[in-house]
N, C-alpha and C positions, 0 to 999 in steps of 0.2 A: 213432572212425574209426581204422582201422589204417593204418600207414605201409607202402606198397608200394615196394620198391626194385628197380630194374633196373640191373644192372651192365653194363660194356662186353662181358663174355662173354655175357650174356643177349642183348644186341643182336646180337652176331655169330651167335648160335644161332638167331635168328628166321628164319622163312621169308622169302624175298626180298620178296614183295609185302606181306606183313604188316609187315615192318620199314619198307618205304617209306611205308605209311600211318601207322605209328606215329611215325616221325621227322618226317614232314611235318605231323603234328598238333601237335607239341611247341611251335612258336612261338606257337600260338594263332591269333587272327584276322590275316589278311594282306590287303593290298590286292588287288583283282581287276581286272586291266586287260587290254586288248587292245593289242598292239604292232603298229603298221602300218609296213610297209616296201614298197619296190618296187625292182626291178633297173634297170639302166641303159636297158633297153628298155621300161620302164614296166609290167612285169608285177607286179601287186600281190600282197602276202602279208599274212596276218593270223594272229597267234599269241597265245594266252592266256598271261599271265605273272602270277605272284604274287610274284616276287623283284624288287620295286621299292624302291629305296633313295633317301631324301633325303640329299644330300651337302653342301648348303650353299645359302645364300640370296644371297650376294654373292661371286662370281658365282652365279647360280641354276643349280645342278647337280643332276641326278638320275642314278641308275644302275640298270641292269638286269643280272641275272646270267643268262648263257646256259649251259645245261647241256653236258656233254661231247658231242663229235661222234661218238657211237656210230652215229648215223644222221645224214643230211643236216640241217644247220641253216640253213634258208632265210633266217631272220631275220638271222643273222650274215653270211651271204653277201651279202645285199642291202645291209645298212648299210655293209659294207666297200666295196661298189661305189659307193654314192651318198653316204654320210656323213650320212644323215638317218633319223630314225624318229619315230613318234608314240606317245604313251601315251594311251589312251582308257579312262575309267572305265566299268566294266560297271554297268548298272542293271537293275532287276528285270524290265524288258520284254524284255531280250535275253539272259537267262541261258542258255537252251538253245542259242541260236545261238552265243554266245560259247564255251560249253563244247565244242561240236562243232568249234571251231577247233583243239582239241588233237589231233584226228585227223591221221594222217600222210598228208596229201594229196601227190600227185605235184607236183613243182616247176612243171609247166605248168598246174596247176589253182589258180586264185585262191580262197582261202577266202571272200573276199567273195561270189563267185558261188556257191560250194558251199553256204554256210549262209544266204544271203539277206540280207547286210548291204550297206550302201551306202558306197562310197569317196567321200571329200570331199577335194579338193585345194585348196591355196592357193599363191600365188606364192612365198611365203617358204620353204616346207618341201617338199623333194623326196621326200615320202612321203605315203601316204594316211591321212587321219583316218577314223574311223567316224562317219558322219552321225547315227546313232542314239544316240551317246554324248552325255551332257549336259555332260561336262567332257572337253576334249581338249587335249593338250599336245604342242607341236611342238619337237623338239630336234635339234641338230647334234652329231655325235659329236666329242668332244674327246680322248678317250683310251680305249684298250682294254688292260686289265690281265689277263694270264693268271694264274690261280690254280692253281699246279702241284700242290697237295695233292689235287685231285680233277678236274683238267683242265677246269675251268669258265672262263668269261671274264666279267670285270666290264667292262661297257660304260658309260662315263661320257658323258653328254650335257649340253649347255648349253641351257637353255630359250630359244627364240627367240620363241615366241608361245603364247598360251593362248586357246582358244575355249570359250565357255560359251553354252548355249542360253537362259540367263536369268542375272540377276545374283544369284549365290549368296554374294556377298562382304559381310560385315558391316562396320560402321563402323571396326573396329580391324584390318581385313585378314583376319580369320578367315573361311575358306571353309566354309560350312555344307553339308558333304557329304551329310548326311541329307536336307536339302531338295532336293539334286541327285539323290537316290535312288541314290547310289553304294553298292554292296554289297561285302561282304567274303567271303573264302573261308577255310575251314579244311581241313587235309589237302589232297587233290587234287580233291575232288569235292563238297564241302559248302558251299553258298552261304547267306549270312546277310544279312538286313537288320539295321540297328543301331538302338539307342535310346540317346541320350546320357544319361548319368547326371548329370554336371555339368561345367561349366567353372570352373577355379579361377584366381585371380590369380597373377601372377608371384611365385615363392617367394623371400623374403629372410629372413635370420636374425632381423631385428628387426621384422618385420612380420607380423601375423596374416593368414592366408589369408582371402580373401573369395570368395564364389560370384559369378561373372560372369553 
């Protein structure tokens, strides 16, 4: 098998859409989630995100990366107004509807209505969950960090509640996302079911790994 090398100059020379697919494929499999928000008037919005980051367990923090504002960013506008958002795992039953949320709907049109998904509200989170999602996470915005290199925004939220349609949690706290039918995405448009290879014990210098 021959080694193929792509230089920075090669990347710059690529056609724009080709380069977008190429670079978006490089990280491999990414989480596929729907981010739910609403404005102060209760108008809901739903957007598909693959830039979801685990930032810590104590406090329980997660982050999302919002792309540059070349076009209106309704998600960012809404969470700036209300301070809340939800992260909803996409499952195999809603892939097409979730993907359609990437379309640039007008601000007055709710993606929930446009694609046929159901908003679900709780008293704790001022943002809509996706009722069809098997794992749903409600967060409060704690910090927004501008990334000046490419004009993106890192939104950091603290988890306030987690909703699951079934108990997918094993005895040691591990969440079985395959049992929950959570899917992954590569590039911008390729959706995948996963098959776990193995779970391994906590690595220590003086201890042999074991399969859990």
